[in-house]
N, C-alpha and C positions, 0 to 999 in steps of 0.2 A: 510210703511214699519213696520212692526212686528219686533217687540223686546223683548226680555228675560232679566227681570231683577234679578240681585242679593240684598241681603237687603241693604247694605250701600248706594246705591245712594236715594233710596226711602228711608233711613231711613233722611238723608240729607235732601231733596230736601224737605219732608215732615216737616221738623225741622225748616228749614227758611221759610216755608210757601208756596212753589212755588210747589208743587207736582200737582199739576191742571194744570199746562203746557202740562205735560205728553201725553195729548190726541189729543193735537195741535199742537204735536212735531212726533206723530208716531202713526200708522192707529190703531195696537194694541197693547198691553202690557201685559205681560202673566208673571207668576212667579211659580214657583214649590211650590208645600206647606211645604217645609221644608224651605222655603222662608218665610211664609206667617206665619208658627208659630212662627220663630223668631220675625217677626215686630210685632207682637200679643200677645205674652209672656209677662205676670202681671210688669217683670222687664223691657220691652223696654220703654223707656222714650217716643216712639211715639203709642205703644198700645191704648191708650185712643183716639188721633185721626184716629185711623185705626180698630178699634173696629168692625167698622162695612166698609166693603171696599170698595171703589168707583166702579158704574158699570161697568167702563171703565178698572177695574184691572182684569185680570182671573188668576185665580187658577191652575195649572192643573198638574196633577199625571207625572210623569216620569215612561217609560214604565220598565224600567231595576231600580233595587232599589239598584244593585250590583255595582253599580259605585264608585270607588275608585279613585281621583284623588290626595291623600298625601294635601288634603284642609279642610277646615271647611263642615259642611254637608251641608250647604245653597247656598256656592260655587260652589260646586263639583254638588248637584241636578240643578244650575241653566245652569253650562256649561253641561249638561245630556240634561237638554230640550231642551236647544239652538240648541244642536248635532240635538233631536228626531225631533226636528219639524222645522229643517232648517232654524232659525230665520233667519234676514238681521241681527242683531245686539245683540251683548248681553251686558248690560250694567253691568260695574262690575270695582271696585275700587282697590281692594287689588291687591298686584304684582303678589306674587303666581301664581291666578286666572289667571291675565291677559297672566303670560306666557303661562298658559297651553291651555287659551283657543286660543293665539296665532298659538301656537303650532298645535289643533286641525284646525285649518283654519277657526276661528269665526273670525268675524269683531265686535271691541269694540269698545266700548266708556264707561265714567262715569259719577260721579258729574258734574267736570269741563267742560267736553264734552256737557252736556244737558245743563247747566250753558249757554254756549257759542252759542249753538246752538238758547236757548231762546231771548238771547240779539240779536243776530242777527236777529231774526222776528221783536224784537220789542215786545215780549210780556214781558217782565222783565227788569230791572234795573239791569243788568249781574254783575256790582260793588256792588251794594249795596248786593246783593245774596253774593258775594264773602267773602265780609266783614264778613258777619254773620255765616259762616263756623266754624271758629276757633272756637267760643263757643260750637260747638259742638262735638270739639274732633275732626275736620278733619283734615287729614296732608296731606300734597305734599309738594315737596323738595320749596325752595325757589326762583329757579330757573322756574318750572313749573308753580308756581303762575304768577310769575310777568311776564310769556310769556303769560298766557292767561289771563292778567289785560291789558297787551298792544295790542291784541288781540280785544277785547273789546273796547278800548279807540280808536281802529281804525276803528271799527263798526260806530263812529261819533254817 
């Protein structure tokens, strides 16, 4: 499965120390250059960890630089790239970006979906990963977090 990622899932997964699970879940992972810039900007808390990108993370340019979805640059570029290369899935957390992607027929997942998939394959302790997210400023509704927690517990 080929995925394109926006900044936030990579930020959170890197922040909790499980970024390396991605190539175990997906055949290839691409990001647009705008996302690369956001991740490696000196103000990014994960810039030092991502100063040298993992070899499995491919930076691709979008063909159309005039996309405008009314979103942040990284979100818009990730959606554009996912559309241009017909990725199987887009990793994105922000609600507005997810709505735009859905309207365009793009399959989506996000940080919680990655954690759930990795926990399902026994690659990580999913509950421990969930517990670390708030310290990074991650927000999801209490209802969604409770559901993901129950789904992870049900995996045994």
